[in-house]
C-alpha positions in Angstrom: -151.2 53.8 31.3 -148.1 55.1 32.7 -145.9 57.9 32.4 -144.4 61.2 33.0 -147.5 62.0 30.8 -150.0 59.2 30.9 -153.0 61.4 31.3 -153.7 64.9 32.2 -154.2 65.9 35.8 -156.0 69.1 35.4 -155.3 72.3 33.5 -154.4 74.5 36.5 -151.7 72.2 37.6 -150.3 71.8 34.1 -150.0 75.6 34.0 -147.6 75.3 37.0 -145.2 73.1 35.2 -146.3 69.5 36.0 -145.6 68.9 32.3 -145.2 65.3 31.1 -146.0 63.5 34.3 -147.9 60.3 35.0 -151.2 59.6 34.4 -154.3 58.7 36.2 -157.2 60.5 37.8 -157.0 62.5 40.9 -158.0 60.3 43.9 -160.3 61.9 46.4 -161.7 60.5 49.7 -163.3 61.7 52.9 -161.8 64.9 54.1 -159.7 64.5 57.3 -158.5 67.3 59.6 -156.4 69.9 57.9 -153.6 70.3 60.4 -149.9 69.4 59.8 -150.0 66.2 61.8 -153.2 64.9 60.0 -151.7 65.9 56.6 -148.4 64.0 57.3 -150.2 60.9 58.5 -152.6 61.0 55.6 -149.6 61.2 53.2 -147.8 58.3 54.9 -151.0 56.1 55.0 -151.8 56.8 51.4 -148.4 55.4 50.4 -148.7 52.5 52.9 -152.0 51.5 51.2 -151.2 52.1 47.6 -147.5 52.4 46.8 -146.6 49.3 44.7 -142.8 49.2 45.0 -141.8 48.8 48.7 -140.9 45.2 48.2 -139.1 45.7 44.9 -137.0 48.5 46.5 -136.7 46.8 49.8 -138.0 49.8 51.7 -139.4 49.6 55.3 -142.1 52.3 55.2 -142.9 52.0 58.9 -139.3 52.6 59.8 -139.4 55.7 57.6 -142.5 56.9 59.4 -140.7 56.6 62.7 -137.8 58.6 61.3 -139.9 61.6 60.2 -143.1 61.7 62.3 -141.3 63.3 65.3 -140.5 66.3 63.1 -144.1 67.1 62.7 -146.4 69.0 65.1 -149.4 71.3 64.6 -147.3 74.4 65.1 -144.9 74.0 62.1 -145.4 76.2 59.0 -146.5 75.0 55.6 -142.9 75.3 54.3 -141.5 73.2 57.2 -144.2 70.6 56.6 -143.4 70.5 52.9 -139.7 70.0 53.7 -140.4 67.1 56.0 -142.8 65.4 53.5 -140.3 65.9 50.7 -137.5 64.4 52.8 -139.6 61.4 53.5 -140.5 60.9 49.9 -136.9 61.2 48.9 -136.3 57.8 50.5 -138.3 56.3 47.6 -136.0 57.7 44.9 -138.9 57.3 42.5 -139.3 59.4 39.4 -143.1 58.9 39.4 -143.4 60.3 43.0 -143.9 64.0 43.3 -145.5 66.5 45.7 -147.1 69.9 44.7 -148.2 72.8 46.9 -150.5 74.8 44.6 -150.5 78.6 44.6 -150.1 80.8 46.5 -146.5 80.0 47.2 -146.3 77.2 44.6 -143.7 74.5 45.3 -142.9 71.1 43.8 -140.7 68.3 44.9 -139.7 65.3 42.7 -138.4 62.2 44.4 -136.5 60.6 41.5 -133.0 61.2 40.3 -132.1 64.2 38.1 -130.0 63.8 35.0 -128.3 66.4 32.9 -130.5 68.1 30.2 -129.2 69.0 26.8 -127.7 65.7 25.9 -130.0 65.5 22.8 -130.9 68.2 20.3 -133.5 67.4 17.6 -132.6 70.6 15.7 -129.1 69.3 15.4 -130.4 66.1 13.8 -132.8 67.9 11.5 -129.8 69.6 9.8 -128.7 66.2 8.7 -132.0 65.0 7.2 -133.4 65.2 3.7 -137.1 64.8 2.8 -138.2 65.7 6.3 -141.8 65.4 7.2 -143.6 65.8 10.5 -147.0 65.8 12.3 -147.6 68.5 14.8 -146.0 72.0 14.5 -142.7 72.7 12.9 -141.1 73.9 16.2 -142.7 71.1 18.2 -143.3 68.0 16.0 -145.0 65.1 17.6 -143.7 62.7 15.0 -140.9 63.5 12.6 -139.2 61.4 9.9 -136.9 61.6 7.0 -133.6 60.2 5.6 -130.0 61.1 6.4 -128.3 62.9 3.6 -126.1 60.8 1.3 -127.4 57.6 2.9 -130.4 55.3 2.6 -130.9 55.3 6.4 -134.3 56.4 7.6 -134.9 58.4 10.8 -138.1 58.4 13.0 -138.6 60.5 16.1 -141.5 60.7 18.5 -141.8 63.5 21.0 -143.8 61.4 23.4 -146.4 58.6 23.5 -149.1 60.7 25.1 -151.6 60.7 22.2 -154.3 58.1 21.9 -153.3 54.9 20.0 -155.3 55.9 16.9 -152.9 58.9 16.4 -149.9 56.5 16.1 -151.9 54.0 14.1 -152.3 56.6 11.5 -149.1 58.6 11.6 -146.5 55.9 12.3 -148.0 53.9 9.5 -147.7 56.9 7.2 -144.1 57.5 8.2 -143.1 53.9 7.7 -144.8 53.7 4.3 -142.6 56.7 3.2 -139.5 55.0 4.7 -140.2 51.5 3.3 -137.5 51.8 0.7 -134.7 52.7 3.1 -132.1 50.0 4.0 -132.2 50.6 7.8 -133.9 52.9 10.3 -132.8 54.9 13.3 -135.7 55.3 15.8 -134.9 58.0 18.3 -136.6 57.3 21.6 -134.4 59.8 23.5 -136.6 62.2 25.6 -139.8 60.1 25.3 -140.8 60.9 28.9 -144.0 59.0 28.9 -147.5 58.7 27.6 -150.0 55.9 27.1 -148.7 52.3 27.4 -151.3 51.2 24.8 -149.7 53.6 22.4 -146.3 52.3 23.2 -147.5 48.8 22.6 -149.1 49.7 19.2 -146.0 51.5 17.9 -143.7 48.6 18.8 -146.0 46.4 16.7 -144.9 48.3 13.6 -141.5 46.6 14.1 -142.7 43.1 15.1 -142.6 40.0 13.0 -144.2 37.7 15.6 -146.3 38.0 18.7 -144.4 38.0 22.0 -145.2 38.8 25.6 -143.0 41.7 26.7 -144.4 42.9 30.0 -146.6 42.0 33.0 -148.2 44.5 35.4 -150.1 44.4 38.6 -151.4 47.0 41.1 -151.4 47.4 44.9 -154.8 46.6 46.5 -154.1 47.4 50.2 -151.4 47.9 52.9 -151.2 44.1 53.3 -147.9 42.8 52.1 -148.2 41.1 48.8 -151.8 42.2 48.2 -151.8 43.0 44.5 -154.2 42.6 41.6 -153.8 39.7 39.2 -151.0 40.0 36.6 -151.9 41.7 33.4 -149.9 40.3 30.5 -148.8 42.5 27.6 -148.0 41.2 24.1 -146.4 43.0 21.1 -148.0 41.8 17.9 -147.2 42.5 14.2 -149.0 45.4 12.5 -149.8 45.8 8.9 -147.0 47.7 7.2 -144.4 46.7 9.8 -140.8 47.7 9.2 -138.7 44.5 9.5 -135.3 45.8 8.2 -132.5 46.5 10.7 -133.5 49.1 13.3 -131.3 51.0 15.9 -133.2 52.5 18.8 -131.5 55.4 20.6 -132.2 55.8 24.3 -131.1 58.0 27.1 -132.0 58.9 30.7 -134.8 61.0 29.3 -136.6 57.8 28.1 -139.0 57.1 30.9 -142.3 55.7 31.9 -144.3 54.7 28.8 -141.1 55.4 26.8 -139.6 52.5 28.8 -142.5 50.1 28.4 -142.1 50.9 24.6 -138.4 49.8 24.9 -139.5 46.6 26.7 -141.7 45.8 23.7 -139.1 46.8 21.2 -136.6 44.5 22.9 -138.7 41.5 21.8 -138.3 42.4 18.1 -135.3 40.5 16.7 -134.0 43.0 14.1 -133.7 45.8 16.7 -130.6 46.9 18.7 -130.2 49.7 21.2 -127.5 52.4 21.5 -127.2 55.2 24.0 -127.6 55.5 27.7 -129.7 53.6 30.3 -133.4 54.7 30.4 -134.7 56.6 33.4 -136.1 53.7 35.5 -139.7 54.7 36.3 -142.2 52.4 34.7 -145.4 52.3 36.9 -148.6 54.3 36.5 -148.8 57.1 39.1 -152.3 58.4 40.0 -152.7 61.5 42.1 -154.2 62.1 45.6 -155.3 65.4 47.2 -154.0 65.8 50.7 -156.2 67.3 53.5 -154.5 70.7 53.0 -155.0 70.8 49.2 -151.5 69.6 48.2 -151.3 67.0 45.4 -149.1 63.9 45.5 -148.4 61.3 42.8 -147.1 57.8 43.5 -146.3 54.6 41.7 -149.1 52.1 42.4 -148.0 49.4 40.0 -145.4 46.7 39.7 -144.2 46.6 36.1 -141.9 43.8 35.0 -140.5 42.4 31.8 -141.7 39.1 30.4 -139.1 37.3 32.5 -140.5 38.9 35.7 -137.6 41.3 36.1 -138.2 44.8 37.5 -136.1 47.7 36.3 -137.6 50.3 38.6 -134.9 52.7 39.8 -132.4 51.1 37.4 -133.5 51.6 33.8 -132.9 49.5 30.7 -129.4 49.0 29.6 -128.6 49.5 25.8 -126.7 47.0 23.8 -124.0 49.6 23.3 -123.4 52.3 25.9 -122.7 55.7 24.2 -123.4 58.7 26.5 -123.5 62.2 25.0 -122.3 65.1 27.2 -124.0 68.4 27.3 -120.8 70.1 25.9 -120.6 67.7 23.0 -124.2 68.4 21.9 -123.7 72.1 22.4 -120.8 71.9 20.1 -122.9 70.2 17.4 -121.7 66.6 18.1 -124.2 63.8 18.7 -121.9 60.9 19.4 -124.7 58.5 20.0 -126.3 59.2 16.6 -122.9 59.1 14.8 -122.2 55.7 16.3 -125.6 54.4 15.3 -125.1 55.6 11.7 -121.6 54.1 11.5 -122.9 50.7 12.7 -125.6 50.6 10.1 -123.3 51.7 7.3 -120.9 48.8 8.3 -123.7 46.2 8.0 
């Protein structure tokens, strides 16, 4: 599945703030030597064998090895080695690539771009809702829905897509049954950092009126150029109780991973339009490997594309209408993206 969440790594790493990161099991193999040179070479070779985006990003990984290998010898410190490895991984500019040095002396490096936080505030929106309901806790709802005051416009929010599909089968269906008499709906996908692609697929089905292919995925098999698994084709299909009235989906740079495969699926539903900012631009699954010295690295092993074969890795998905909130605006209680969405629906 993919994500900033996709599956849990293990509890001890989550304690140190790995948070909603991608998703597969920790990959282990025969234990090589535990010196800096061996660790660096193991890291580079692991990417050489398993990273799925060299061709998409037009990256010469062997050239990058030559750039950084001379900086590594068996006399450098852990911190120096961490810096060299981080600098090498920075060349990938991939939000699903990260490196962690566990305690003692915990360090984490994230390869992908960083965007401003605070451009979306759920509490600000909740002040505008009537008949609010949620699943989860009040201060951290997993799914929240209601209607905007003095309108017949519904609102649906998901914190992430990291629960199993059955959770969304139950709770999204319940939410939409309560919102079935609204005229339109705003679905807030801002900040959906990831989860399970199957859950993303299922939720999108609640807004589909016909079956459509929306994504194709494959995974790297070896270091050999072009050696990938066969394509897996993903369809979005109508669900019972689907909401087929006009829908506006809000996106931002915090919409990533499974949040983005969700947007790919929603783009195939004809009554849906998109307002906000580009999504993050990190689609692939990212399993984790343990390096010889005990560090943990995650990487994108997949090649995820839309139904036309286009990859948006490192770019993100563009909304129909670009409306980008600033941190200061939201801090002052002004969500321009939401206001624009409401105004468009009221004009229809």
